[in-house]
C-alpha positions as CSV (number, residue, x, y, z in Angstrom):
1,M,28.9,11.9,196.6
2,T,31.9,12.4,198.9
3,D,32.0,11.4,202.5
4,H,30.3,13.8,204.9
5,A,28.8,14.3,208.3
6,T,25.8,16.1,209.4
7,P,25.0,17.4,213.0
8,N,21.9,16.0,214.7
9,L,20.5,18.9,217.0
10,P,17.5,19.0,219.1
11,S,14.4,20.8,218.4
12,R,11.6,21.7,221.0
13,D,9.3,22.4,218.1
14,F,10.0,21.5,214.5
15,E,7.7,24.3,213.2
16,Q,9.6,27.0,215.2
17,T,13.0,25.5,214.2
18,A,12.0,25.5,210.5
19,R,10.8,29.1,210.6
20,F,14.0,30.2,212.4
21,Y,16.3,28.4,210.0
22,G,14.2,29.4,207.1
23,K,15.0,33.0,207.7
24,L,18.7,32.1,207.4
25,G,18.1,30.4,203.9
26,F,17.6,26.9,205.0
27,E,15.0,24.8,203.3
28,Q,13.1,21.7,204.5
29,G,14.3,18.6,202.8
30,W,12.6,16.0,205.0
31,R,10.2,15.9,207.9
32,D,8.2,13.4,209.8
33,G,7.2,13.2,213.4
34,G,10.6,12.0,214.5
35,W,13.2,13.7,212.2
36,M,13.7,17.0,210.2
37,I,16.4,17.8,207.7
38,L,17.1,21.4,206.6
39,R,19.5,22.3,203.8
40,R,21.2,25.5,202.7
41,G,23.3,24.8,199.6
42,D,25.8,22.2,200.7
43,L,25.0,22.8,204.4
44,M,22.7,20.2,206.1
45,L,21.3,20.1,209.7
46,E,19.3,17.3,211.0
47,F,17.0,17.8,213.9
48,F,15.2,15.3,216.4
49,P,12.4,16.2,218.7
50,Y,13.3,17.2,222.3
51,P,10.3,19.1,223.6
52,D,11.5,19.3,227.2
53,L,14.8,20.6,226.3
54,D,16.2,23.6,228.5
55,P,18.0,25.9,226.1
56,G,20.1,27.3,228.9
57,A,21.3,23.7,229.8
58,S,22.0,22.6,226.2
59,S,25.4,21.3,225.3
60,F,24.6,20.6,221.7
61,S,26.9,22.2,219.1
62,A,28.1,22.0,215.5
63,C,30.6,23.8,213.2
64,L,29.4,25.4,209.9
65,R,32.5,25.6,207.7
66,L,31.7,28.5,205.4
67,D,33.4,30.1,202.3
68,D,32.2,33.5,203.3
69,V,31.6,33.6,207.0
70,D,30.9,37.5,206.9
71,A,28.1,36.9,204.3
72,F,26.3,34.4,206.5
73,H,26.8,36.6,209.5
74,A,25.0,39.4,207.4
75,V,22.2,36.8,206.6
76,C,21.7,36.2,210.3
77,K,21.7,40.0,211.1
78,A,19.2,40.6,208.3
79,A,17.0,37.9,209.8
80,S,17.0,39.9,213.1
81,V,19.1,37.5,215.1
82,P,20.3,39.8,217.8
83,E,23.9,40.4,218.8
84,R,23.7,40.2,222.5
85,S,25.5,38.4,225.4
86,G,22.5,36.3,226.7
87,G,19.1,34.7,225.6
88,F,18.2,32.6,222.7
89,P,18.6,33.2,219.8
90,R,21.7,35.3,219.7
91,L,24.7,36.0,217.4
92,Q,28.5,36.9,217.8
93,A,30.3,38.5,214.9
94,P,33.2,36.6,213.3
95,A,36.6,37.5,214.7
96,L,40.1,36.2,214.4
97,E,40.9,33.7,217.2
98,H,44.2,32.2,218.5
99,S,43.8,29.2,216.2
100,G,44.3,31.6,213.3
101,L,40.6,31.1,212.1
102,R,37.9,33.6,211.9
103,I,35.0,32.3,213.8
104,G,31.5,33.7,214.7
105,Y,28.8,32.1,217.0
106,L,25.1,31.6,216.5
107,L,22.9,30.2,219.3
108,D,19.6,28.9,218.0
109,P,16.2,29.2,219.8
110,D,16.8,25.7,221.4
111,G,20.4,26.7,222.7
112,S,22.3,24.8,220.1
113,L,25.7,26.6,219.4
114,L,26.8,26.9,215.8
115,R,30.3,27.9,215.3
116,L,30.5,29.8,212.1
117,V,34.1,29.0,210.8
118,Q,35.7,30.7,207.8
119,N,37.1,28.1,205.4
120,P,40.8,28.7,204.6
121,S,41.3,30.5,201.3
């Protein structure tokens, strides 16, 4: 196994979080009352309970470095994540940024920001 890091994100309700990410292809790898791990291929997200979280005040975020950001964006759209400027969840299509990277954005139901970053070819 190579060195790696996994984001730890809040969840107001593990069941709701598992359903949302399940529609995006994530499967539950571990869950108890205090922790949940979801996997999608090599991607792994870990969640801790935060039942009183205000999604509008959340500052939690992570980057998902993807070989095909457009395909993941399409999965999000097929799961009915709306492309809109407010509310949770929501999605923004990948676009070329000043950094030279193509990046899209996904906000989950708990207000966590996932930057969808295209891996360099």
